[in-house]
C-alpha positions as CSV (number, residue, x, y, z in Angstrom):
1,M,-14.5,4.2,-7.7
2,E,-11.7,5.3,-10.0
3,N,-8.2,5.3,-8.6
4,L,-5.3,7.5,-9.9
5,E,-1.7,6.4,-9.7
6,L,0.7,9.2,-8.5
7,R,4.4,9.3,-8.0
8,C,5.9,10.6,-4.7
9,Q,9.3,10.8,-3.2
10,K,10.8,7.4,-2.2
11,S,10.3,6.4,1.3
12,P,10.8,2.9,2.9
13,C,7.8,1.1,4.3
14,P,7.9,1.2,8.1
15,R,7.3,-2.5,8.3
16,C,9.0,-4.3,5.4
17,G,11.5,-1.6,4.4
18,T,10.6,-1.7,0.7
19,A,11.2,1.7,-1.0
20,L,7.9,3.0,-2.1
21,D,7.6,5.8,-4.7
22,G,4.0,5.8,-5.7
23,I,0.5,6.0,-4.3
24,I,-2.9,5.2,-5.6
25,A,-5.2,8.2,-4.8
26,I,-8.6,7.1,-3.7
27,D,-9.7,10.7,-3.2
28,P,-11.3,12.1,-6.4
29,V,-9.1,15.2,-5.9
30,T,-5.9,14.6,-7.8
31,R,-3.1,15.6,-5.5
32,G,0.0,14.1,-4.1
33,P,0.3,12.9,-0.5
34,R,0.1,15.5,2.3
35,P,1.4,15.1,5.8
36,G,-1.0,12.9,7.8
37,D,-2.4,11.1,4.8
38,A,-2.7,7.4,5.1
39,T,-1.5,4.8,2.6
40,I,-0.9,1.0,2.5
41,C,2.2,-0.8,1.4
42,V,1.6,-3.0,-1.7
43,Y,4.3,-5.4,-0.5
44,C,3.2,-6.2,3.1
45,A,-0.2,-4.5,3.5
46,C,1.0,-2.3,6.3
47,W,-1.0,0.9,7.0
48,A,1.3,3.9,7.2
49,V,1.1,7.7,7.3
50,F,3.1,10.5,5.7
51,D,5.0,12.7,8.1
52,K,5.8,16.4,7.7
53,D,8.7,15.5,5.4
54,L,6.4,13.0,3.4
55,A,8.4,10.0,4.8
56,L,6.3,7.0,5.8
57,Q,5.7,6.3,9.5
58,P,3.7,3.5,11.1
59,A,0.1,4.4,11.3
60,P,-1.1,5.1,14.9
61,A,-3.2,2.3,16.4
62,D,-6.4,4.3,16.4
63,L,-6.1,5.1,12.7
64,V,-5.4,1.5,11.9
65,Q,-8.5,0.5,13.9
66,F,-10.6,3.1,12.0
67,L,-9.2,1.9,8.6
68,E,-9.7,-1.8,9.3
69,N,-13.4,-1.1,10.2
70,E,-14.4,1.1,7.2
71,P,-15.7,-0.9,4.2
72,Q,-13.9,1.3,1.7
73,Y,-10.6,0.7,3.3
74,Q,-11.3,-3.0,4.1
75,Q,-11.8,-3.4,0.3
76,I,-8.5,-1.7,-0.4
77,K,-6.6,-3.9,2.0
78,E,-8.3,-7.0,0.6
79,D,-7.2,-5.9,-2.9
80,V,-3.6,-5.4,-1.7
81,L,-3.6,-8.8,0.0
82,E,-4.9,-10.4,-3.2
83,H,-2.2,-8.7,-5.2
84,I,0.5,-9.9,-2.7
85,A,-0.9,-13.5,-2.9
86,I,-0.8,-13.5,-6.7
87,R,2.7,-12.1,-6.8
88,T,3.9,-14.6,-4.2
89,A,2.3,-17.5,-6.0
90,Q,3.9,-16.5,-9.3
91,R,7.3,-16.1,-7.6
92,Y,7.2,-19.5,-6.1
93,R,5.4,-21.4,-8.9
94,P,7.0,-24.8,-9.4
95,R,8.8,-25.1,-12.7
96,T,8.0,-27.9,-15.1
97,L,10.6,-30.0,-16.8
98,D,10.5,-27.8,-19.9
99,G,11.4,-24.7,-17.8
100,N,8.0,-23.1,-17.8
């Protein structure tokens, strides 16, 4: 599956508050987000949906349950969690005496 990175208006994640301004489209149709589309925060792995103004809102529980049980979306969340773990490990990597 090929993903396409797209820019969108900045909107804070409903869980962690990080301003998000991009999405990775998993639909082969290249388009920006539309109201009701789901996304996942790459900083905290929170599922969210775009509202009518394309601001992020918490995903409803039934949608989260659906996404968490679909293999395609499970893989996306696993990839995001791996990205978060790598970024966190790099941030808190102990420094050696020579500063590296």
